[in-house]
N, C-alpha and C positions, 0 to 999 in steps of 0.2 A: 702608726700604732694599730690602726684598724687592720691593715694588711697583715701585720705580724701576728694579731690576736686571731684572725680568722682564715689564715692561709692553710690550704690543704695541699698535700703533696700528691703524686701521682696515684697513690692508692687511696686517697681521701683522708689521710691522717693529718691532724694539725702539728704544728711545731711543738716541741717540748718546751716547757716553761724556760729551761735553761737556754736553749737556742734562740727563743724569742727575745730574752733579755739580752744576750750577746748581740743580736742583731739590732735592737734598740740602742744599745750603747754605742755600736758602730755608726749609728745616724747621729746621735747627740754629740759624741766627742768631736767629730770634724766640725759641726756646726760651732761649738764653743771655741775650738781652736781658730776657725776662720774669723770669727767675730773679733777675736783679739787682734789679729792682723789687720782687720778693717779699721779698728780703733787707732792703731798705729799709723795707718794710711791717712786717716783724717787728722791726726795729729801732725803728720809731715805737711799736709796741705796747709795747716795753720802756721806751723813753724817756719816753712820755706815757701812764702807766696809766689816767688819767682817760678817755682815749679808748677804751681797752679796756673799761672799765666801761660806757660808752655803747654800745659794739658789742654787748654782752651782751643788749641790749634788742631785738635783731633788727630795728632800724630801717633799712630799705633806703636811705632818703634819707641817713641819716648814714653808711651804709656807703660810698655813692657819694662823698660829700664827703670822707671819710676817704682814700679811695684816690686822689682828684684831689690832695688836699694832700700825700700822699706823693710823688706825681709832680712836684709843684711845688717842695716844699721840699728834697728830696734830690737831689744832683747825679749823675743817671745818667751824662750827658755834660756836663761843665762848659762844653764849647764844640764847635762844629762847624767844619770848615774846607773850603775849596774855592779851586781857582785859576780866575781869570778866563779864559774861552776867547776872548772877543772884546772889544775896547774898547767901553765904553759910559759914559754919564753918568746918574747917579741922584741925585736930591736936591742937585744942583749939585756932586757928588763924582764926580771921574774915576776910572774903574776901568779900568787899563790890562791888556792881555792878559799873563798869566803872573803877576799879582799874587796873593799868598796872602791871602784874605779870611776873617776869623774871625767867627763868630756867637757872641756871649756868651750862650749858653743860660741858664747859672745867673744871670747879671746880669739878663736880662730877667725870668726867674721870681722875682727878688728885687728888682725895681726899686720903690723907694718911691713913684715917681709912678704906678705901676700897681696896687701892692698896699699895703694898709694894714698896717703893722707886719710887713713881709715876712720878718723873721728869727725870727718867732714861728710855731710849729706851731699852726695854728688851722683845723681842717677847716670850721667854720661859715662861713668867708669865701666858700665856694662856694655858699651858700644862695641868694644873690642874684647870683651870677655869670651873665653873659650869654653866656659862650662865645666870647670874642673869639679868633680863630685866630692873631692876631699878638701877643697879650699873654702867651699861656700856650703855651709851645713845648717841653714835655719830650721830645717825638718830632718836632721840626721844626715849621716855621711854615707858615701858609696852609692851604688845603684839599688833601686828598690827590690830587684830581683834577687841580689846576693848579698846586700849590705843591710844597713839599718836606717835606710832613707824611707820616709813616709811615702807609700804608694799613692796617697791623695794629693801630693804636691802639685800636680798639673791643674787639678781641679781647684785647688786653693788659689793658685795663681789667677785662673780665670774668674773666680768668684771676686777676688780682690779687684781685678781690672774693672768688672762690672759695677762694683760698689764705688770705685773712684770716679768712673764715668758719671754715676748718678750724682755724686757729691759736686762734681765740677759743672755738669751741664744741665742738671734737672732740678736743682734747689738752690736757693740762697739761704743763708743762716748767719747768725752771729755767735761768737764764741765768748761767753762771759768770763770774767776773772775766776780762776779756779786753780786747785793744786794739781799741776800736771807732772809733778816730780814722779819719776819711775823708780821704784825700790828694787834693788838689785837682789835682795834676800827673799823675794816672793817667787813661787813656782806654780804656774807660770806668771810672770811679772805683768804688770798693768799700771797705767797712770794712777796716782792716789785717788783722783776725783773721777776716773773714768774719762770720758770726754763729753762734756756737756754743751749742748748747742741749744740756741733759742731763736725765736722769731723766724721759724722755718717757713719758707714760702716755696711753692712750686713754680718752676719756670716753664709754663704751658706753651710759650712762644717757641721754645727750642725743640728742634726735632732731632 
């Protein structure tokens, strides 16, 4: 915030209040989004302890598969919506100006024609995954340059990886009884109780 408030361009002029506000939102929005994915990653470690055991082995390939499966399995955004700006036809379907169109993000990421046993949490499914940008859309579809995929997806993945490593290797904690139901009518969705941990202790002996 300090940098945005006191930034000067090449001629010594500060940012306009509009541009400063836009830049601040561009920082806050991904932080909130990533924190949601991190919560789902912690929930996955709790729900699937065998995955946590595998992550103890410091296998970078498995860590990558685990993070991808968290993003596929849990519904950060069950759907995305937009209104048609101009009339067009796509796949013999008429889209009229003003029509609300919904993209079923959760449905595509759990489509049994695209994913084997889609309702099972199985990180190893990404071992042979070829990276189709339209089959796997936790942060939008297509390429970031030409489609509606989030350009911060790569950073998101790396931050989740670092957070999972921290949870697995650098602290111990207990998960008390709580309401971990995920409502599908909330945008973005989130466990009812968040994800509460207690008796957190640092594992200083782990390097």
